[in-house]
C-alpha positions in Angstrom: 23.2 1.5 17.4 22.7 -1.1 20.1 19.8 0.6 21.7 18.0 1.3 18.5 18.7 -2.1 17.0 17.6 -3.8 20.2 14.1 -2.3 19.5 13.8 -4.6 16.5 12.3 -7.9 17.8 10.9 -10.4 15.4 7.3 -11.2 16.5 7.2 -8.0 18.6 7.6 -5.4 15.9 8.8 -1.9 16.5 6.1 0.5 15.3 8.1 3.2 13.7 5.9 5.9 12.0 7.3 8.3 9.5 7.1 11.9 10.7 7.1 14.7 8.1 8.0 17.8 10.2 9.2 18.7 13.7 5.7 19.1 15.0 4.6 15.7 13.8 7.8 14.2 15.3 7.1 15.8 18.7 3.5 14.5 18.7 4.5 11.0 17.8 7.2 10.8 20.3 4.9 12.2 23.0 2.4 9.5 22.1 4.9 6.9 23.1 6.5 5.7 19.8 10.1 4.6 20.7 11.6 5.6 17.4 10.7 7.4 14.2 11.7 7.6 10.6 11.6 10.3 8.0 9.7 9.9 4.7 11.2 11.2 1.5 7.7 11.6 -0.1 6.3 13.3 3.0 9.3 15.7 3.5 9.1 16.6 -0.2 5.4 17.3 0.1 6.0 19.8 2.9 8.2 21.7 0.5 5.7 21.6 -2.3 7.9 19.1 -4.2 7.5 15.5 -5.6 9.3 12.5 -4.1 12.8 12.5 -5.3 13.2 16.2 -5.7 14.9 16.9 -2.4 18.6 16.9 -2.2 21.0 15.0 0.1 22.0 17.8 2.4 18.4 19.0 2.9 17.2 15.5 3.6 19.9 14.9 6.3 19.3 18.3 7.9 15.6 17.6 8.0 16.2 14.2 9.7 18.5 15.8 12.2 15.9 18.5 13.0 13.2 15.8 13.6 15.6 13.9 15.9 16.2 17.1 17.9 12.5 17.8 18.1 11.5 14.2 19.0 14.2 13.2 21.4 13.9 9.6 20.2 16.0 7.6 17.7 15.4 8.7 14.1 16.2 6.7 11.0 16.6 8.8 7.8 15.1 7.8 4.5 18.1 8.5 2.2 16.4 7.3 -1.0 19.1 5.7 -3.2 21.9 7.4 -1.2 21.6 10.3 -3.6 24.3 8.7 -5.7 25.1 5.8 -8.0 28.7 5.0 -7.1 29.4 3.0 -3.9 31.9 5.6 -2.6 29.3 8.3 -3.0 26.6 6.4 -1.2 29.2 5.8 1.6 29.7 9.6 1.8 26.0 10.1 2.2 25.8 7.6 5.0 28.8 9.1 6.7 27.1 12.5 6.7 24.0 10.9 8.3 26.2 9.3 11.0 27.9 12.6 11.7 24.5 14.3 12.1 23.9 12.0 15.0 21.1 9.9 13.5 20.3 6.5 14.8 19.8 4.9 11.4 19.3 5.4 7.7 18.0 3.5 4.7 19.5 3.1 1.3 17.5 1.8 -1.8 18.7 -0.2 -4.8 16.6 2.0 -7.1 18.4 3.9 -9.7 16.1 6.9 -10.3 16.1 6.0 -14.0 12.6 5.1 -15.3 14.1 3.0 -18.1 16.2 0.8 -15.8 14.8 1.4 -12.3 16.7 -1.2 -10.3 20.5 -1.5 -10.0 22.2 -4.6 -11.1 22.4 -7.1 -8.2 26.2 -7.0 -7.9 26.3 -3.3 -8.0 23.5 -3.0 -5.5 25.5 -5.2 -3.1 28.6 -3.1 -3.5 26.6 0.0 -2.7 25.3 -1.6 0.5 28.8 -2.9 1.4 30.2 0.6 1.1 27.3 2.1 3.1 27.8 -0.5 5.8 31.5 0.3 6.1 30.7 4.0 6.5 27.8 3.5 8.9 29.8 2.8 12.0 27.2 2.7 14.8 24.4 3.8 12.5 21.7 1.1 11.9 21.7 0.6 8.2 18.5 -0.5 6.5 19.0 -1.9 3.0 16.0 -1.8 0.7 15.1 -4.0 -2.3 12.7 -1.9 -4.4 11.5 -4.6 -6.9 7.9 -4.5 -5.8 7.6 -0.7 -6.1 8.6 -1.0 -9.8 6.3 -3.8 -11.0 9.0 -6.4 -10.6 7.1 -9.0 -8.5 10.0 -11.4 -8.3 10.1 -12.6 -4.7 13.1 -14.9 -5.4 15.1 -12.0 -6.7 14.0 -9.8 -3.9 15.1 -12.4 -1.3 18.4 -13.0 -3.1 19.1 -9.3 -3.0 18.3 -8.9 0.6 20.4 -11.9 1.5 23.3 -10.3 -0.4 22.7 -7.1 1.5 22.8 -8.8 4.9 26.1 -10.4 3.8 27.3 -7.0 2.8 26.7 -5.7 6.4 23.1 -4.3 6.5 21.5 -4.4 9.9 17.8 -4.3 8.8 16.2 -5.5 5.5 13.2 -4.0 3.8 11.2 -4.8 0.6 8.6 -2.0 0.3 5.6 -3.0 -1.7 5.3 -6.5 -0.4 1.7 -7.1 0.8 1.1 -10.8 0.6 1.4 -12.4 4.1 2.8 -15.7 2.8 5.5 -13.9 0.8 6.4 -11.7 3.9 6.6 -14.9 6.0 8.9 -16.5 3.4 11.1 -13.4 3.4 11.4 -13.4 7.2 12.4 -17.1 7.2 15.0 -16.7 4.4 17.0 -13.9 6.0 19.0 -13.5 9.2 18.3 -9.8 9.9 15.3 -7.9 11.2 12.7 -7.3 8.5 10.8 -4.0 8.1 7.4 -4.0 6.4 5.5 -1.1 5.1 1.8 -1.1 5.9 -0.2 -0.9 2.7 -3.9 -0.8 1.7 -5.2 -4.4 1.5 -2.1 -5.8 3.2 -1.9 -7.6 6.5 -2.3 -5.7 9.8 0.2 -5.3 12.6 -1.0 -8.5 14.4 -0.6 -10.7 11.4 2.8 -9.2 10.6 3.9 -9.9 14.1 2.8 -13.5 13.8 5.1 -14.2 10.8 8.2 -12.6 12.5 8.3 -9.0 11.2 10.6 -6.9 13.4 9.7 -3.4 12.4 6.7 -1.7 10.8 6.6 1.7 9.1 4.0 3.8 7.2 5.9 5.7 4.6 4.2 8.9 3.5 0.8 7.8 4.7 0.7 10.0 7.8 1.7 13.1 5.8 -1.2 12.6 3.3 -3.6 11.8 6.1 -2.7 15.2 7.5 -3.2 16.7 4.1 -6.6 15.0 3.9 -7.6 16.8 7.1 -6.4 20.1 5.4 -8.5 19.4 2.3 -11.6 18.6 4.4 -11.2 21.8 6.4 -10.7 23.8 3.2 -13.8 22.3 1.6 -15.8 23.3 4.7 -14.5 26.9 4.3 -15.2 27.0 0.5 -18.8 25.8 1.3 -19.1 28.7 3.8 -19.0 26.4 6.8 -16.8 26.6 9.9 -17.4 22.9 10.7 -13.6 22.3 10.6 -13.4 24.1 14.0 -15.2 21.2 15.6 -12.4 18.9 14.5 -9.5 20.9 16.1 -9.6 19.1 19.4 -7.5 15.9 19.0 -4.7 17.6 17.0 -4.5 20.7 19.1 -4.5 18.7 22.4 -1.8 16.3 21.1 0.4 19.2 20.1 -0.1 21.0 23.4 0.8 17.8 25.3 3.9 17.3 23.1 5.2 20.9 23.6 4.3 21.4 27.2 7.3 22.5 29.3 
């Protein structure tokens, strides 16, 4: 945990892209990224599934495979711990630790569209159980309010403060994009803060200025890759081989990453 956690420096954020398969993990590590994360939406997409449709064992095995491919610390996106009860969330985190992962994240989302966020006290209990099970795993606790149209910064901060008291190592409120709100969050907690880069949100330099310690991209790299696939397929459907002219950067990066 110490080496991975030491990469989280407020004002000098760790750029931690989310890989979606072993090949992307190898390329990103070879490009110099010091740590990687998985992405639940990206992993699901590679299986032809929607986010939330991949099970716990498959998600952990996927994260472990990326770790072996990349040779750098990997933090697993474990969604809501694939469970409701604190003891079951703890079991999920224990499996991630036993798989040799450097970190994992657990959300306070319920998976229930009618009541998408856990009660604050229950959410804290879930994080406390996860922290107890984590051992030397770096535990990221996520407050999901802003992904579910609950733009309540005060509640988000209160939740993250309770998560740090419960033992979380890193705090994360995906969906925040207002720089002043992000700055407020960083001031109000005593743990490294992860921010998800979003369209229309602040860039890396501005996030560094307000004390962010880690930056991730979620499923964006996956769908950028799929955009390249769509563009190539459209060329082919139009009777063109123009896609061959765009092979260079990707093929060269893969060759460098897999050279022995």
